[in-house]
C-alpha positions as CSV (number, residue, x, y, z in Angstrom):
1,M,0.0,0.1,-0.1
2,R,1.3,3.4,-1.1
3,L,1.3,6.2,1.3
4,R,0.6,9.8,0.1
5,I,2.6,12.4,1.7
6,N,1.2,15.9,1.4
7,Q,3.6,18.8,1.6
8,S,3.7,21.1,4.3
9,P,2.4,24.7,4.0
10,K,5.9,26.0,4.2
11,V,7.2,23.6,1.3
12,Q,4.1,24.8,-0.8
13,T,4.9,28.5,-0.1
14,R,8.5,27.9,-1.1
15,N,7.5,26.3,-4.2
16,H,5.1,29.1,-5.1
17,Y,7.7,31.5,-4.4
18,D,10.1,29.7,-6.6
19,W,7.8,29.8,-9.4
20,V,7.0,33.6,-8.8
21,L,10.9,34.3,-9.1
22,L,11.3,32.2,-12.3
23,L,8.5,34.0,-13.8
24,S,10.0,37.3,-12.7
25,W,13.3,36.5,-14.6
26,T,11.5,35.5,-17.5
27,V,9.6,38.6,-18.0
28,L,12.6,40.5,-17.2
29,G,14.6,38.8,-19.8
30,C,11.5,39.0,-22.3
31,W,11.2,42.6,-21.7
32,L,15.0,43.3,-22.4
33,R,14.6,41.0,-25.5
34,F,11.7,43.1,-27.0
35,L,13.1,46.6,-26.0
36,N,13.6,48.5,-29.1
37,L,13.6,45.4,-31.1
38,T,12.9,47.1,-34.6
39,A,15.1,50.2,-33.7
40,K,18.5,49.0,-35.6
41,P,18.4,48.5,-39.2
42,P,18.2,45.0,-40.5
43,W,21.3,43.6,-42.1
44,T,22.2,41.2,-45.0
45,D,21.8,38.0,-43.0
46,E,18.4,39.1,-41.5
47,F,17.2,39.8,-45.1
48,A,18.1,36.3,-46.0
49,T,16.1,34.9,-43.1
50,M,13.1,37.1,-44.2
51,V,13.4,36.4,-47.7
52,F,13.9,32.6,-47.6
53,S,11.3,32.2,-44.7
54,L,8.9,34.0,-47.2
55,G,9.7,31.4,-50.1
56,N,11.1,34.3,-52.3
57,H,13.9,34.3,-54.7
58,Y,16.7,36.8,-54.7
59,N,16.7,36.8,-58.5
60,S,13.7,38.9,-58.7
61,V,16.3,41.7,-58.0
62,L,17.6,42.5,-61.6
63,L,21.3,42.7,-62.0
64,D,23.4,44.9,-64.5
65,Q,20.4,47.2,-65.0
66,V,19.1,50.4,-63.2
67,I,16.2,49.4,-60.8
68,S,13.9,51.0,-58.5
69,L,13.6,51.0,-54.8
70,E,10.4,48.8,-55.4
71,G,12.4,46.4,-57.5
72,L,15.1,46.2,-54.9
73,L,12.9,45.3,-52.1
74,S,10.9,43.0,-54.2
75,P,11.9,39.7,-52.3
76,L,10.4,40.9,-49.2
77,K,6.8,41.0,-50.5
78,F,4.4,38.4,-49.2
79,N,3.0,35.8,-51.2
80,P,0.2,33.9,-49.4
81,D,0.3,31.0,-51.9
82,T,3.8,30.0,-51.0
83,T,4.1,26.4,-49.1
84,I,6.5,24.9,-46.8
85,F,7.7,22.7,-49.6
86,E,8.7,25.8,-51.7
87,V,10.6,27.3,-48.8
88,V,12.5,24.1,-48.1
89,S,13.3,23.5,-51.9
90,L,14.4,27.2,-52.3
91,L,16.5,27.4,-49.2
92,L,18.5,24.0,-50.3
93,Q,19.1,25.7,-53.7
94,E,20.0,29.1,-52.6
95,D,21.4,29.2,-49.1
96,N,23.7,27.3,-46.8
97,H,21.6,26.8,-43.7
98,P,19.5,23.9,-42.8
99,P,15.5,24.4,-43.1
100,L,14.1,23.8,-39.7
101,Y,14.2,27.4,-38.3
102,F,12.9,28.8,-41.7
103,I,10.0,26.5,-41.5
104,L,8.9,28.0,-38.2
105,A,9.6,31.6,-39.3
106,H,7.4,31.0,-42.3
107,W,4.3,30.1,-40.3
108,W,5.3,32.7,-37.6
109,M,5.5,35.6,-40.1
110,K,2.1,34.8,-41.4
111,L,0.4,35.9,-38.1
112,F,1.9,39.6,-38.4
113,P,0.5,42.4,-40.6
114,L,2.5,43.6,-43.4
115,D,4.7,46.8,-43.3
116,G,2.9,48.4,-46.4
117,E,3.5,45.7,-49.0
118,Y,6.4,44.1,-47.4
119,M,7.1,41.7,-44.4
120,S,7.9,43.7,-41.2
121,V,11.1,43.7,-39.2
122,L,9.0,43.1,-36.2
123,A,7.7,39.7,-37.6
124,A,11.2,38.6,-38.5
125,R,12.7,39.4,-35.1
126,S,9.8,38.5,-32.8
127,L,10.2,34.8,-33.1
128,P,14.0,34.6,-32.0
129,A,13.2,37.2,-29.3
130,L,10.5,34.9,-28.0
131,L,12.7,31.9,-28.2
132,G,15.4,33.8,-26.4
133,G,12.9,34.4,-23.6
134,L,12.0,30.9,-23.4
135,S,15.8,29.8,-22.9
136,I,15.5,31.5,-19.3
137,P,13.1,29.0,-17.7
138,A,14.8,26.4,-19.9
139,V,18.4,27.3,-18.3
140,Y,16.6,27.2,-15.0
141,I,15.6,23.5,-15.5
142,L,19.3,22.6,-16.8
143,G,20.7,24.4,-13.6
144,R,18.4,22.6,-11.3
145,I,18.9,19.3,-12.8
146,A,22.8,19.7,-12.9
147,F,23.4,20.9,-9.6
148,S,20.3,19.5,-7.8
149,S,19.5,22.9,-6.5
150,R,16.5,25.5,-7.1
151,L,19.0,28.2,-6.1
152,V,21.2,27.5,-8.8
153,G,18.5,27.2,-11.3
154,Q,17.2,30.6,-10.3
155,L,20.7,32.3,-10.5
156,S,21.2,30.6,-13.8
157,A,17.9,32.1,-15.0
158,M,18.7,35.3,-13.5
159,M,22.3,35.5,-15.5
160,M,20.6,34.4,-18.8
161,A,18.0,37.1,-18.5
162,V,20.4,39.9,-18.1
163,S,23.3,38.4,-20.2
164,P,24.2,41.1,-23.0
165,Y,25.3,38.1,-25.4
166,G,22.0,36.6,-24.9
167,V,20.1,39.7,-25.8
168,F,22.2,40.4,-28.6
169,I,21.6,37.1,-30.1
170,A,17.9,37.1,-29.5
171,Q,17.5,40.5,-31.4
172,E,18.8,39.1,-34.4
173,A,16.2,37.7,-37.2
174,R,18.5,34.4,-37.3
175,H,18.2,31.0,-36.0
176,Y,20.7,31.0,-33.0
177,T,18.1,31.3,-30.2
178,L,16.3,28.3,-31.3
179,G,19.7,26.4,-31.5
180,I,20.4,27.7,-27.9
181,L,17.1,26.2,-26.7
182,L,18.1,22.8,-28.3
183,V,21.6,23.1,-26.9
184,I,20.2,23.4,-23.1
185,F,17.8,20.5,-23.6
186,S,20.4,18.2,-25.0
187,L,22.6,19.1,-22.0
188,C,19.9,18.2,-19.9
189,C,19.9,14.8,-21.5
190,L,23.6,14.5,-20.9
191,V,23.5,15.4,-17.3
192,I,20.5,13.1,-16.6
193,A,22.3,10.2,-18.3
194,V,25.6,10.7,-16.3
195,K,23.6,11.1,-13.1
196,Q,21.5,7.7,-13.9
197,I,25.0,5.9,-14.5
198,E,26.2,7.4,-11.1
199,K,23.2,5.9,-9.4
200,G,23.8,2.6,-10.9
201,V,20.7,2.8,-13.0
202,I,20.4,1.8,-16.7
203,I,19.9,4.8,-19.0
204,S,16.1,4.6,-19.9
205,A,15.0,4.2,-23.4
206,G,12.8,7.3,-23.4
207,L,15.8,9.5,-22.4
208,M,17.7,8.0,-25.3
209,L,14.9,8.8,-27.7
210,I,14.6,12.2,-26.6
211,W,18.2,12.8,-26.7
212,I,18.8,11.6,-30.2
213,T,15.8,13.7,-31.3
214,L,17.0,16.8,-29.8
215,N,20.5,16.3,-31.6
216,C,19.0,15.6,-34.7
217,L,16.6,18.7,-34.4
218,G,19.8,20.8,-33.5
219,L,21.4,19.7,-36.7
220,G,18.3,20.7,-38.5
221,V,18.8,24.3,-37.1
222,H,22.4,25.0,-37.7
223,Y,25.3,22.8,-39.0
224,F,27.5,24.0,-36.2
225,F,25.5,22.1,-33.8
226,I,27.7,19.3,-34.5
227,L,30.4,21.0,-32.3
228,T,27.7,21.1,-29.5
229,L,27.6,17.2,-30.0
230,C,31.3,16.9,-30.2
231,A,32.0,18.8,-27.0
232,Q,29.4,16.7,-25.2
233,G,31.1,13.7,-26.3
234,M,34.4,14.9,-25.1
235,S,32.9,16.0,-21.7
236,L,31.5,12.5,-21.4
237,L,34.9,10.8,-22.2
238,F,36.5,13.1,-19.6
239,N,34.0,12.3,-16.9
240,L,32.6,8.9,-17.8
241,P,35.3,6.3,-17.0
242,Y,35.2,7.2,-13.3
243,Q,31.6,6.9,-13.0
244,L,31.4,3.8,-14.9
245,R,34.0,1.9,-12.5
246,R,31.5,2.7,-9.6
247,T,28.5,0.8,-11.4
248,L,27.9,-2.9,-11.7
249,I,26.1,-2.3,-15.1
250,W,28.4,0.0,-16.8
251,R,28.7,-2.2,-19.9
252,K,24.9,-1.8,-20.6
253,N,25.3,2.1,-20.3
254,C,28.3,2.2,-22.6
255,W,26.3,0.3,-25.2
256,R,23.2,2.9,-24.7
257,L,25.4,5.7,-25.0
258,G,26.9,4.3,-27.9
259,L,23.5,3.7,-29.5
260,V,22.8,7.6,-28.8
261,A,26.0,8.5,-30.7
262,L,25.5,6.0,-33.4
263,F,21.7,6.9,-34.0
264,T,22.6,10.7,-33.9
265,L,25.4,10.1,-36.1
266,T,23.5,8.1,-38.6
267,L,20.1,10.0,-38.6
268,G,21.5,13.5,-38.1
269,M,24.7,13.4,-40.5
270,S,22.8,11.4,-43.2
271,W,20.1,13.9,-43.9
272,V,22.4,16.8,-43.2
273,L,24.6,15.4,-46.0
274,W,21.6,15.1,-48.1
275,I,20.4,18.6,-47.6
276,I,23.8,20.3,-47.7
277,P,24.4,22.2,-50.9
278,Q,27.1,20.6,-53.2
279,D,28.7,24.4,-53.5
280,Y,28.3,24.9,-49.8
281,G,28.9,28.4,-49.2
282,K,28.8,30.0,-52.6
283,G,31.4,32.3,-51.8
284,M,29.4,33.5,-48.6
285,T,31.5,31.9,-46.0
286,E,34.9,33.2,-47.4
287,W,35.1,35.9,-44.7
288,I,35.8,33.2,-42.1
289,R,38.7,31.7,-44.1
290,P,42.0,33.6,-43.4
291,D,43.9,34.5,-46.8
292,N,47.2,33.9,-45.4
293,W,48.9,33.3,-41.9
294,S,50.3,36.4,-40.3
295,L,50.8,37.1,-36.5
296,L,47.8,39.1,-36.5
297,S,45.7,36.2,-37.7
298,L,47.4,33.9,-35.3
299,I,46.7,35.8,-32.1
300,S,43.3,37.5,-33.1
301,P,41.1,34.5,-32.6
302,I,42.3,34.2,-29.0
303,F,41.2,37.9,-28.3
304,Q,37.9,37.4,-30.4
305,L,36.9,34.5,-28.1
306,L,37.9,36.4,-25.1
307,A,35.4,39.2,-26.2
308,A,32.5,36.8,-26.6
309,W,33.2,35.5,-23.0
310,V,33.2,38.8,-21.7
311,T,30.1,40.0,-23.3
312,M,28.2,37.0,-21.8
313,I,28.5,38.8,-18.7
314,I,29.3,42.5,-19.2
315,L,29.3,45.2,-22.2
316,L,28.9,48.7,-21.2
317,P,28.5,51.5,-23.7
318,I,32.1,51.1,-25.4
319,E,30.6,51.7,-29.0
320,S,29.0,55.2,-27.9
321,S,29.9,58.2,-30.1
322,Y,30.7,60.1,-27.1
323,F,34.3,59.2,-26.4
324,P,34.5,60.0,-22.9
325,L,31.9,57.6,-22.1
326,V,33.7,55.0,-24.1
327,I,36.8,55.6,-21.9
328,F,34.7,55.3,-18.9
329,S,32.9,52.2,-19.9
330,G,36.3,50.5,-21.0
331,L,37.9,51.3,-17.5
332,L,34.7,50.2,-15.8
333,M,34.8,46.8,-17.5
334,L,38.3,46.4,-16.6
335,F,37.6,47.0,-13.0
336,F,34.7,44.8,-13.0
337,L,36.8,42.1,-14.5
338,V,39.7,42.6,-12.2
339,W,36.9,42.4,-9.2
340,S,34.9,39.6,-10.1
341,I,37.3,37.0,-11.7
342,P,39.2,36.1,-8.4
343,K,35.6,35.8,-6.7
344,L,34.3,33.7,-9.3
345,N,37.5,31.4,-9.2
346,R,37.2,30.9,-5.5
347,G,33.4,30.2,-6.0
348,L,34.3,27.7,-8.6
349,K,36.7,25.8,-6.2
350,I,34.0,25.9,-3.5
351,C,31.4,24.3,-5.9
352,Y,33.9,21.6,-6.7
353,Q,34.1,20.8,-3.2
354,N,30.5,20.4,-2.8
355,L,29.6,16.8,-3.8
356,N,26.1,17.8,-4.9
357,Y,27.7,20.3,-7.2
358,R,30.7,18.4,-8.5
359,L,29.4,16.6,-11.2
360,G,27.6,19.4,-12.8
361,I,30.5,21.6,-12.6
362,K,32.8,18.7,-14.1
363,L,30.4,18.1,-17.0
364,L,29.6,21.6,-18.0
365,L,33.0,22.9,-17.5
366,G,34.3,20.1,-19.5
367,F,31.7,20.9,-22.3
368,V,32.8,24.7,-22.2
369,L,36.4,23.8,-22.4
370,S,35.9,21.2,-25.2
371,A,34.0,23.6,-27.3
372,I,36.6,26.1,-27.0
373,A,39.2,23.6,-28.0
374,L,37.1,22.8,-31.1
375,F,36.9,26.4,-32.2
376,F,40.6,26.5,-31.9
377,G,41.2,23.3,-33.8
378,M,38.8,24.6,-36.6
379,T,40.8,27.9,-36.6
380,Y,44.4,26.7,-36.6
381,F,44.1,23.3,-38.4
382,L,41.1,23.7,-40.6
383,R,41.8,27.2,-41.1
384,I,38.2,28.1,-40.5
385,D,38.2,30.9,-38.0
386,I,34.6,30.7,-36.6
387,T,36.0,33.0,-33.7
388,R,35.3,35.9,-36.1
389,G,31.5,35.4,-35.5
390,A,30.5,35.9,-31.9
391,R,27.3,34.5,-32.6
392,Y,28.6,31.1,-33.5
393,S,29.3,30.7,-29.6
394,F,25.8,29.7,-29.1
395,V,26.9,26.2,-29.6
396,Y,28.2,26.5,-25.9
397,F,26.8,29.7,-24.7
398,P,24.0,28.2,-22.3
399,A,26.4,26.5,-20.1
400,I,28.0,29.6,-19.1
401,P,25.0,31.1,-17.3
402,V,24.4,27.6,-15.5
403,L,28.2,27.5,-14.4
404,L,27.7,31.1,-13.1
405,G,24.6,30.4,-11.4
406,G,26.4,27.5,-9.6
407,I,29.3,29.7,-8.4
408,L,27.2,32.6,-7.4
409,S,24.9,30.2,-5.3
410,V,28.0,29.8,-2.9
411,F,27.9,33.6,-2.3
412,W,24.3,33.7,-1.8
413,N,24.2,30.9,0.6
414,P,26.8,31.6,3.5
415,Y,26.8,28.1,4.5
416,Y,29.2,27.3,1.5
417,L,31.6,30.2,2.5
418,N,31.7,29.4,6.3
419,L,31.4,33.4,6.7
420,T,27.8,33.6,8.2
421,R,28.5,37.1,9.6
422,Y,29.4,38.3,6.2
423,F,26.3,37.1,4.8
424,R,25.0,40.4,3.6
425,Q,28.5,41.2,1.7
426,S,28.5,38.0,-0.1
427,Q,25.0,38.4,-1.2
428,M,26.2,41.9,-2.5
429,T,28.4,40.3,-5.0
430,V,25.6,38.5,-6.6
431,L,23.4,41.6,-6.8
432,I,26.3,43.6,-8.3
433,I,26.9,41.0,-11.1
434,G,23.2,40.8,-11.8
435,F,22.9,44.7,-11.8
436,I,26.0,45.1,-14.1
437,G,24.4,42.5,-16.3
438,L,21.3,44.5,-16.5
439,L,23.0,47.6,-17.4
440,S,24.8,45.8,-20.0
441,A,21.9,44.1,-21.7
442,M,20.1,47.6,-21.8
443,T,23.6,48.7,-23.7
444,I,22.5,46.3,-26.4
445,N,18.9,47.7,-26.6
446,F,20.2,51.3,-26.9
447,D,22.7,50.3,-29.5
448,L,25.7,51.4,-27.6
449,G,27.4,47.7,-27.9
450,Y,27.3,44.9,-30.4
451,Q,26.2,47.4,-33.1
452,K,25.0,46.0,-36.4
453,Y,27.9,45.0,-39.0
454,Y,26.1,47.2,-41.5
455,L,24.6,50.8,-40.7
456,P,22.8,52.0,-43.7
457,N,20.9,54.5,-41.8
458,Q,24.2,56.4,-41.4
459,L,24.9,56.3,-45.1
460,V,21.3,57.5,-46.1
461,K,21.9,60.3,-43.7
462,V,24.9,61.3,-45.8
463,I,23.1,60.9,-49.0
464,E,20.3,63.3,-47.6
465,K,22.8,65.9,-46.4
466,T,24.9,65.9,-49.7
467,S,22.9,65.2,-52.7
468,S,20.2,67.4,-54.1
469,N,20.2,65.8,-57.7
470,Q,19.0,62.4,-58.7
471,V,20.8,59.7,-57.3
472,L,22.1,56.4,-58.6
473,I,23.7,53.9,-55.8
474,A,25.8,51.4,-57.6
475,T,27.7,48.3,-56.2
476,T,29.4,45.3,-57.7
477,H,27.5,41.9,-57.2
478,Q,28.9,38.5,-56.7
479,N,26.1,36.8,-54.6
480,L,23.3,37.4,-52.2
481,V,25.4,39.0,-49.6
482,Q,25.7,42.2,-51.8
483,T,22.0,42.2,-52.7
484,G,21.4,42.3,-48.8
485,E,23.8,45.3,-48.4
486,M,21.9,47.2,-50.9
487,M,18.4,46.0,-49.4
488,G,19.6,47.6,-46.1
489,I,20.0,51.0,-47.8
490,G,16.8,50.5,-49.7
491,W,15.0,49.4,-46.4
492,E,16.3,52.8,-44.7
493,L,15.1,54.9,-47.7
494,Y,11.6,53.0,-47.7
495,K,11.1,53.9,-44.0
496,N,12.4,57.4,-44.4
497,P,12.0,58.5,-48.0
498,L,14.0,61.4,-49.5
499,P,12.7,64.1,-51.6
500,I,15.0,63.0,-54.5
501,D,14.9,60.0,-57.2
502,I,17.0,57.3,-56.1
503,K,17.8,54.2,-58.3
504,F,20.1,51.2,-57.9
505,L,22.5,49.3,-60.0
506,L,24.1,45.8,-58.8
507,A,26.7,45.1,-61.4
508,H,27.5,41.4,-61.5
509,T,31.3,40.8,-61.3
510,P,32.6,37.3,-61.9
511,L,35.4,36.5,-59.6
512,N,38.6,38.5,-60.4
513,D,36.9,40.3,-63.4
514,S,36.4,43.9,-62.3
515,K,36.1,45.1,-66.0
516,S,32.8,43.9,-66.7
517,A,31.4,45.8,-63.6
518,I,32.8,49.0,-64.9
519,M,31.7,48.4,-68.4
520,T,28.0,47.8,-67.0
521,L,28.2,50.8,-64.9
522,Q,29.2,53.0,-67.8
523,A,26.8,51.5,-70.0
524,N,23.7,52.4,-67.5
525,L,25.3,55.8,-66.8
526,N,25.1,56.7,-70.5
527,Q,21.3,56.0,-70.4
528,L,20.5,58.4,-67.4
529,S,19.8,62.1,-67.4
530,R,22.1,64.5,-65.9
531,P,22.9,66.1,-63.4
532,L,23.3,62.9,-61.3
533,D,25.0,62.0,-58.1
534,V,26.5,58.5,-58.4
535,W,27.3,56.7,-54.9
536,L,29.8,53.7,-55.6
537,V,29.1,51.5,-52.4
538,N,31.3,48.5,-51.9
539,F,32.4,49.0,-55.5
540,K,35.2,46.3,-55.8
541,A,36.8,47.8,-58.8
542,S,38.9,51.2,-59.8
543,V,36.6,53.4,-61.7
544,E,37.1,56.6,-64.1
545,L,33.7,57.7,-65.1
546,K,33.3,59.8,-68.2
547,N,31.9,63.3,-67.7
548,C,31.8,62.7,-64.0
549,E,33.9,64.3,-61.0
550,A,35.0,62.5,-57.8
551,D,34.1,64.1,-54.6
552,F,37.2,63.9,-52.3
553,D,35.3,65.3,-49.2
554,N,36.3,63.7,-46.0
555,F,33.0,61.6,-45.5
556,S,32.9,59.8,-42.1
557,E,33.4,56.1,-42.1
558,I,30.7,53.8,-41.6
559,N,30.2,50.1,-40.7
560,G,29.7,47.9,-43.4
561,Y,30.0,50.5,-46.5
562,N,32.7,51.8,-48.2
563,Y,31.6,54.7,-50.5
564,Q,32.6,57.3,-53.1
565,R,30.6,60.1,-54.6
566,Y,30.6,61.2,-58.1
567,H,28.9,64.3,-59.7
568,C,28.1,63.5,-63.1
569,F,27.2,66.6,-65.7
């Protein structure tokens, strides 16, 4: 006969407060992720998300001829008759990403009204922002499972909510927050499996099935999810032998772990290899391939990864246009790191001494270190410098707030420090780190950190101030990256129209053949009336235009756009 034990009122109250606090972190995190969500201009990768999720082609943007603003933005028009199958088929032909996120985005964007005749930026960015908000309760679950502690779960959720990196990645119309969610749940499966082994229990078939499914879904969101799987495997190898020696059924569990790896590899990689384009990259991944080795290219990956790690905790307004604020922010960040790193190191050592925390620390720290080793391996041995894109750190990012949650828990609970009389001082450490995280997240919201790679709004302001004649904006074209660069300018002109006639020209340029672009430009100029201002933007060719005079004014530098103006008479 089974006895039913009712929870005491104190336990019920504690559970109630636990969920209320988690809801508070989730609301705070969602607010930070939706604050000023559409304030920053969309950039080329975000346009790719919008276009392919709509099931549209970039080839509706005509090349080698003058086009209007409407023609440039035509890929953003909504077609209600587009099906999911068309979205997937188009994506596999034209892009280098797996289709799962784009399918979700296709359904999601149908729920939103159009921005005039085009899909809105809000529709595109709100899905990753929502998924970023859902990562907060998800990371609570991971922290609670890994450390068997509600306190760690709550502090993990707090750190995820205010992480500037988390806010940055959630405000991009890209697929990374969905990848982060799948990383979190896959790590949950890893921790549960190892804990079952530690208890001498056979890993359940249900857990194996869920784990394999999550891994395959992760590969369906981003190919770099394979780094997450490899890092999990490495962490498991580092920590598993000791656990297996303590169990009598280690052989069965070894077989089950092997089956998880085998089915993940077979199912996941087989369909990835099936869908991956034969000409993967199409020139769009060249930016992460160093042209040649130099001292700078050897040391820059280290600093690029360091920058990504720092911004997972703190990022003050170092990209402000007000120079004294930049200096103050940089010094404050340096002071914070000097102050916090010894404390975090001390907390880590205390965590490791706690038997309830040790397994979680070993697994997650091993996972992060393994992922970092893989990043450096790809950079230095395969010559694919993925440290250049901070967003690629999504493959291990969720483990960081959980590790921080475990470390900060020892400062919140004086029992671990054996410094009960300094209880308030130790808790102040947690509050300071959380408050700095909140300020850092708002730095992202107000575009004072992690600014977009392209700032077309600034270029449009320059054109508005200096051009009174009709305008032709011309660029050389090799792939959809250049189309996206021009669409960024076009979107700003659509949202903030200028009182002058503006046309566009994308001169297609075969690799290492700039002459054809120059000939295309000159041929189109001959058909346009004068006077005319020609703005060459990211034009990869030396140009001498007939009956045109270059303007050598000292224009300000603008992220993502190199430009030169010509007056044509």
